[in-house]
C-alpha positions as CSV (number, residue, x, y, z in Angstrom):
1,M,145.2,91.8,60.8
2,K,141.7,92.7,61.8
3,S,140.1,95.7,60.3
4,P,138.9,98.7,62.3
5,G,135.1,97.7,61.9
6,H,136.1,94.3,63.8
7,L,137.4,96.6,66.4
8,M,134.3,99.0,66.8
9,L,132.1,96.0,66.7
10,A,133.8,94.4,69.5
11,T,133.9,97.5,71.6
12,A,130.0,98.0,70.9
13,L,129.4,94.5,72.2
14,V,131.6,95.0,75.3
15,A,130.1,98.5,76.1
16,S,126.3,97.5,75.3
17,P,125.7,95.8,78.9
18,F,126.8,98.8,80.7
19,V,124.6,100.9,78.5
20,M,121.5,98.4,79.1
21,A,121.9,98.9,83.0
22,A,120.9,102.6,83.0
23,A,118.1,103.3,85.0
24,P,114.5,104.3,83.2
25,A,114.0,107.8,82.9
26,S,110.4,107.4,83.7
27,A,107.4,105.1,84.5
28,D,109.2,103.3,87.3
29,T,106.0,104.0,89.3
30,P,103.3,105.2,87.1
31,G,100.2,106.6,88.8
32,C,101.7,106.7,92.0
33,V,104.5,108.2,94.3
34,T,106.9,106.5,96.5
35,H,108.3,108.0,99.8
36,G,111.7,108.3,98.1
37,E,110.1,110.3,94.8
38,F,108.5,112.6,97.5
39,N,111.5,113.2,99.4
40,R,113.3,114.2,96.2
41,V,111.4,117.1,95.1
42,Q,112.9,120.6,95.8
43,T,111.4,124.0,96.2
44,G,111.3,126.0,92.8
45,W,111.0,122.7,90.4
46,K,108.6,123.3,87.8
47,Q,105.4,121.3,88.0
48,S,106.1,119.6,84.6
49,R,109.7,118.4,86.2
50,V,107.8,117.1,89.5
51,H,105.2,115.3,87.2
52,Q,108.1,113.6,84.9
53,L,110.0,112.3,88.4
54,F,106.4,111.1,89.8
55,D,105.2,109.8,86.5
56,T,101.9,111.1,87.2
57,A,100.1,114.3,87.0
58,G,98.2,114.1,89.9
59,T,94.9,115.7,90.8
60,A,94.4,119.5,91.2
61,A,93.4,120.3,94.8
62,P,92.2,123.5,96.4
63,G,94.8,126.2,97.4
64,G,97.1,125.5,94.6
65,Y,97.9,122.1,95.7
66,R,98.1,118.9,93.7
67,Y,97.5,115.6,95.1
68,Y,99.3,112.4,94.1
69,A,98.4,108.6,95.1
70,V,100.9,107.0,97.2
71,C,102.1,103.6,95.9
72,G,100.6,100.8,97.7
73,E,104.0,99.0,98.2
74,E,104.9,101.8,100.4
75,G,102.1,100.7,102.8
76,G,100.0,103.8,102.6
77,T,96.4,104.3,101.3
78,G,96.6,108.2,101.4
79,H,98.0,111.0,99.3
80,Y,100.8,113.3,99.1
81,A,100.0,117.0,98.3
82,L,102.5,119.5,97.0
83,G,101.8,123.4,96.9
84,Y,102.5,125.2,93.5
85,Q,102.8,129.1,92.8
86,R,102.8,130.7,89.5
87,Q,106.1,132.4,88.9
88,S,106.6,134.0,85.9
89,G,103.9,132.3,84.2
90,V,105.1,128.8,85.2
91,L,104.0,126.8,88.2
92,R,106.8,126.0,90.6
93,F,106.7,123.8,93.8
94,T,106.5,126.3,96.9
95,G,108.3,123.9,99.3
96,D,104.9,123.2,101.0
97,K,104.0,119.4,101.1
98,Y,102.5,117.1,103.2
99,Y,101.4,113.4,103.8
100,D,97.8,112.6,104.2
101,T,96.5,108.9,105.3
102,T,93.0,109.7,103.7
103,P,92.5,108.9,100.1
104,Y,91.8,111.8,97.7
C-alpha cells in the first residue's frame, strides 16, 4: 500500500503542467503597448493599474495625458495617449484616449 506522501507527490506532478501554463502577470511587452492592451483599459482604472497592464509608465504629456509607445510588431511607430484626472487623490483614466502616428 502506498503512503499518503506518494499520493500527494503524484498529484503535484500531474497538476504542475497546468500551473506552468498560466500566462505571465506582466512584462509580456515591456516598454510598449499593443493594440489589445490599449483596448482593454476601462474608464475609472487607476493609473497604476493601467501601467501594470501596459508594462510601462509611459511619459507625462500636457493636459493630463500620458504617452505610451506602440509596440513595433503592431506596425505602428507612434504612440497611444490616455487622459487621467485626479479623483480623491488618485489618478484615474478618464476614458479619453487616442492613437497618434507620430513618435513622442
